[in-house]
C-alpha positions in Angstrom: -6.7 -14.9 55.5 -3.7 -14.6 52.6 -3.5 -11.6 51.7 -0.9 -9.7 49.3 -1.4 -6.0 49.2 2.5 -5.7 50.7 3.7 -7.5 48.2 2.1 -4.7 45.6 3.2 -2.0 47.5 6.3 -3.0 46.5 5.2 -2.6 42.6 3.8 1.1 43.1 5.5 4.2 43.0 3.2 6.1 44.9 0.3 4.2 47.6 -2.7 6.5 48.5 -3.7 4.5 52.1 -7.5 5.3 52.7 -8.1 5.8 56.3 -11.3 6.0 58.0 -14.8 6.0 56.8 -14.9 2.4 56.2 -18.3 2.0 54.1 -19.1 0.9 51.1 -18.9 4.5 49.5 -15.4 3.6 49.7 -15.6 1.3 47.3 -17.3 3.1 44.7 -14.6 5.8 44.7 -12.2 3.1 44.2 -14.5 1.8 41.2 -14.4 5.6 39.7 -10.8 5.9 39.9 -10.6 2.7 38.3 -13.4 4.0 35.4 -11.4 6.9 34.8 -7.9 5.8 34.7 -9.2 2.9 31.7 -10.8 5.8 30.0 -7.0 6.7 29.5 -6.1 3.5 28.1 -4.2 2.7 31.2 -4.4 -0.8 32.5 -6.4 -0.9 36.1 -6.2 -3.8 38.0 -9.3 -4.7 41.3 -9.2 -6.6 44.4 -12.3 -7.5 45.7 -13.6 -7.7 49.0 -14.5 -10.7 49.6 -17.4 -10.4 52.3 -19.5 -8.6 49.2 -20.1 -8.9 45.7 -18.8 -5.7 43.0 -17.1 -4.0 46.0 -13.4 -3.6 46.1 -11.1 -3.0 49.1 -7.4 -1.8 46.0 -7.3 -0.5 43.5 -3.9 -0.7 41.3 -3.6 1.6 38.2 -0.5 0.3 36.5 2.5 1.7 33.8 3.4 4.7 33.6 1.8 5.3 36.8 1.8 2.7 39.1 -0.4 3.9 41.5 -2.1 2.2 44.7 -5.1 3.0 46.4 -6.0 1.3 49.4 -8.2 0.6 52.0 -6.4 0.7 54.8 -8.3 0.8 58.0 -9.5 -2.4 58.5 -7.1 -4.8 57.5 -5.1 -2.1 59.4 -2.0 -1.1 57.1 0.7 1.8 58.1 2.8 3.8 55.7 6.2 2.3 55.0 7.7 5.3 53.0 5.7 8.6 54.5 5.9 11.2 53.1 8.2 9.6 49.4 5.7 6.4 48.3 3.2 6.9 50.6 0.2 9.8 51.2 -2.2 9.1 53.9 -5.7 10.5 53.2 -7.6 10.4 56.4 -11.5 10.3 56.2 -12.1 10.4 59.6 -12.9 14.0 59.5 -15.3 13.6 56.9 -17.6 11.6 59.7 -20.6 13.7 61.7 -19.3 11.7 65.0 -23.1 13.3 66.6 -24.4 11.2 63.6 -22.2 8.5 64.6 -22.4 8.3 68.4 -26.2 8.3 68.1 -25.7 4.8 67.5 -22.9 3.7 70.2 -24.7 1.0 71.2 -25.9 -0.6 68.2 -22.3 -0.1 66.8 -21.1 -2.0 70.2 -23.2 -4.5 69.6 -22.0 -5.3 65.8 -18.3 -5.2 66.4 -18.9 -7.5 69.7 -20.9 -10.2 67.3 -18.3 -10.0 64.2 -15.9 -10.7 66.7 -18.1 -13.8 67.7 -18.5 -15.4 64.3 -15.1 -14.4 63.3 -13.4 -16.2 65.8 -16.1 -19.6 65.2 -15.4 -18.8 61.5 -11.3 -19.0 62.2 -12.1 -22.1 64.1 -14.3 -23.8 61.7 -11.7 -23.3 59.0 -9.1 -24.7 61.5 -10.7 -27.5 61.9 -10.8 -27.9 58.0 -7.3 -27.5 57.5 -6.5 -30.3 59.4 -8.6 -32.4 57.9 -7.4 -31.5 54.7 -3.8 -32.4 56.0 -4.9 -35.6 56.9 -6.2 -36.0 53.5 -3.0 -35.6 52.2 -1.5 -38.1 54.6 -3.6 -40.9 53.5 -2.9 -40.1 49.3 0.6 -39.4 50.1 2.1 -42.9 50.8 0.6 -43.9 47.3 2.8 -41.3 44.9 4.9 -42.4 42.9 7.2 -39.6 43.1 10.2 -40.3 40.6 7.7 -40.5 37.5 6.4 -37.2 39.1 10.0 -36.0 39.0 10.4 -37.0 35.4 7.2 -35.3 33.9 8.3 -33.0 36.0 11.8 -32.3 34.3 10.1 -32.9 30.5 8.0 -30.1 31.4 10.8 -27.9 32.5 12.7 -28.7 29.2 9.5 -28.0 27.3 9.0 -24.6 28.9 12.5 -23.5 29.0 14.8 -25.8 26.6 18.8 -24.0 26.8 17.6 -20.3 27.0 18.9 -17.7 29.1 17.2 -14.1 28.7 20.0 -11.5 29.8 18.1 -9.9 32.6 17.1 -10.8 36.2 13.3 -11.9 36.3 10.9 -9.9 38.2 8.8 -11.7 41.4 5.2 -10.0 42.0 2.5 -11.8 43.8 -1.4 -12.0 44.0 -4.5 -14.7 45.2 -6.0 -16.7 43.2 -9.7 -16.5 45.8 -10.4 -17.0 49.0 -13.7 -17.7 51.1 -16.8 -15.5 51.0 -20.3 -15.6 52.7 -21.1 -17.4 48.6 -18.7 -20.2 49.4 -14.2 -20.4 47.8 -14.7 -18.1 45.0 -11.5 -17.3 42.5 -10.5 -14.7 40.0 -9.2 -17.3 37.9 -11.2 -16.9 34.8 -10.7 -12.8 34.9 -6.3 -13.7 35.8 -5.8 -16.1 32.9 -8.1 -14.5 30.0 -4.9 -13.4 28.2 -2.8 -16.6 28.6 -2.7 -18.1 25.7 -1.6 -21.5 27.1 -2.8 -22.8 30.1 -2.0 -25.7 32.2 -4.5 -27.4 34.0 -3.5 -29.4 37.0 -5.2 -32.8 38.0 -4.4 -34.1 41.0 -5.0 -35.5 44.4 -3.9 -33.0 47.8 -1.0 -33.4 49.5 0.8 -34.9 45.9 3.1 -32.3 45.4 1.2 -29.5 43.1 2.0 -26.5 45.1 6.0 -27.6 45.4 6.0 -28.7 41.5 4.7 -24.6 41.0 7.2 -23.2 43.4 9.7 -24.9 41.4 9.1 -23.6 38.2 9.1 -20.1 38.7 12.2 -20.6 40.4 13.4 -22.3 37.2 12.6 -19.6 35.2 13.2 -17.1 37.7 16.7 -18.2 37.3 16.5 -18.0 33.9 15.5 -14.4 34.0 12.2 -14.5 33.5 9.5 -12.5 35.1 6.5 -14.9 37.4 3.7 -13.9 38.8 3.6 -16.5 42.2 -0.8 -16.8 42.6 -1.7 -17.8 46.0 -3.7 -20.0 48.0 -6.2 -17.2 50.5 -7.0 -20.4 52.5 -2.5 -21.7 53.0 -0.2 -19.0 53.3 2.1 -21.4 52.1 0.5 -22.8 49.1 0.9 -21.5 45.2 -2.9 -22.3 43.7 -1.1 -20.6 40.3 2.3 -19.6 38.2 2.2 -17.0 35.2 5.4 -16.9 33.3 4.2 -13.8 31.1 7.6 -13.7 28.8 6.2 -17.6 27.6 2.5 -16.4 27.3 2.1 -19.9 30.2 0.1 -20.8 33.3 0.1 -23.6 35.3 -2.3 -23.7 37.9 -3.9 -26.5 40.2 -7.5 -27.2 38.7 -9.2 -29.2 41.9 -11.1 -28.1 44.8 -12.5 -25.9 45.4 -11.5 -24.2 42.1 -12.0 -26.6 39.3 -11.9 -26.5 36.1 -11.2 -27.6 32.6 -10.1 -27.0 29.4 -11.9 -24.7 27.1 -12.3 -26.5 23.6 -12.5 -22.9 21.8 -8.5 -22.5 23.2 -5.8 -24.6 21.6 -3.7 -23.8 24.5 -5.3 -25.4 26.8 -4.4 -29.0 28.4 -4.4 -30.7 31.4 -1.0 -31.9 33.2 -2.4 -34.6 34.8 0.0 -35.4 37.8 -3.1 -38.4 39.2 -1.4 -40.6 36.7 1.4 -41.2 39.6 -0.9 -41.9 42.5 -2.4 -45.5 42.9 -4.3 -45.3 46.5 -5.7 -49.2 47.2 -9.8 -50.0 47.2 -9.5 -49.9 51.2 -7.8 -46.1 51.1 -10.4 -44.8 48.4 -13.4 -45.7 51.1 -10.3 -43.8 53.9 -10.3 -40.7 51.2 -14.3 -40.6 50.8 -14.7 -40.0 54.7 -11.8 -37.3 55.4 -13.4 -35.1 52.2 -17.2 -35.7 53.7 -15.6 -34.5 57.0 -13.5 -31.5 55.3 -16.9 -29.9 53.3 -18.9 -30.3 56.3 -16.5 -27.7 58.2 -16.1 -25.7 55.2 -19.7 -25.2 55.0 -19.7 -24.6 59.2 -16.8 -22.0 58.4 -19.5 -20.4 55.0 -22.4 -20.2 57.2 -20.3 -18.0 60.4 -19.0 -16.2 57.1 -22.2 -15.1 56.3 -23.3 -14.0 59.8 -20.2 -11.6 59.5 -20.6 -10.2 56.4 -24.7 -9.9 58.1 -22.7 -7.7 60.8 -20.3 -5.7 58.7 -23.0 -5.0 56.0 -25.0 -2.8 58.7 -21.6 -1.5 60.4 -21.2 0.3 56.9 -24.1 1.3 56.6 -24.1 3.3 59.6 -20.6 4.8 58.6 -22.0 5.3 54.9 -25.2 7.2 56.8 -22.6 9.2 59.1 -20.8 10.9 55.9 -21.0 14.4 55.6 -21.5 15.0 52.1 -18.7 18.2 51.9 -15.9 17.1 53.3 -16.2 13.3 51.6 -15.9 15.4 47.9 -13.7 17.9 48.9 -11.1 15.0 49.9 -12.3 12.5 46.9 -11.7 15.0 44.0 -7.9 14.9 45.4 -7.8 11.4 44.3 -8.7 12.5 40.5 -5.6 13.9 38.5 
């Protein structure tokens, strides 16, 4: 699955790599750090752990600090600029080895269980992606690409006109969502809550939604506008949203698995309909229904395996938390707070 932490590191002046003791207590630390900076009127971004609600993997403290606090054990991240931008906070020394050793057999079994459910989940996801590819083949053949290109050109003209900013556009990256034990979940409402103009793309898979957004992002950057690309968590090459802050504008894929419609209370919301350019026959529509059923079945299997993986991970984190020496933990964590 895709993450964007290396991209976020490039935005940071300081990166704290929090190594070891990967339990739920570390999420509490990130949450408390966020509250601390937010109380000082500093904008913050929490990066959620997809396995557990209300838990966090990272915190980005924005201007003027630009500090990233990152759980860097699993997945593992290593410093690139150690001694300058990057700082490693080792939490391994906060663990009572004897307490942890008492649960060694349990830890070994849970780790094996995690590996098994991980492999089964990704096998199901690979099957779902293959089925999704078949879905795209069915819709592409009935697409009026000329009509779509005209619609995109009109959008570009409406957004930018002849404007060219006298600066270089800055590109940043985030994720829209990913697979969780509750199914596919996204952060769309949180990401777009302060964006005035929201365009909801409606269209079939394989009909150019991601390619269109990449093209739009490129156009904006070439004209000097800042761009945030928001990626699909399950497809590392696919964009789900583009945000252009200086235009107070975003456009995003609002089809499965993140189906949304304009909010009547928000005057800047509107549908961007590219489905109008796709005209499958009745026979193709029936074929698509079969494909969709297979795709949902594969995703259902993936979610079931994610739940089993999360159960094993929860037990491991609880064992880790129970082995922490509070005095040593507090001594190291206190140093993170200015």
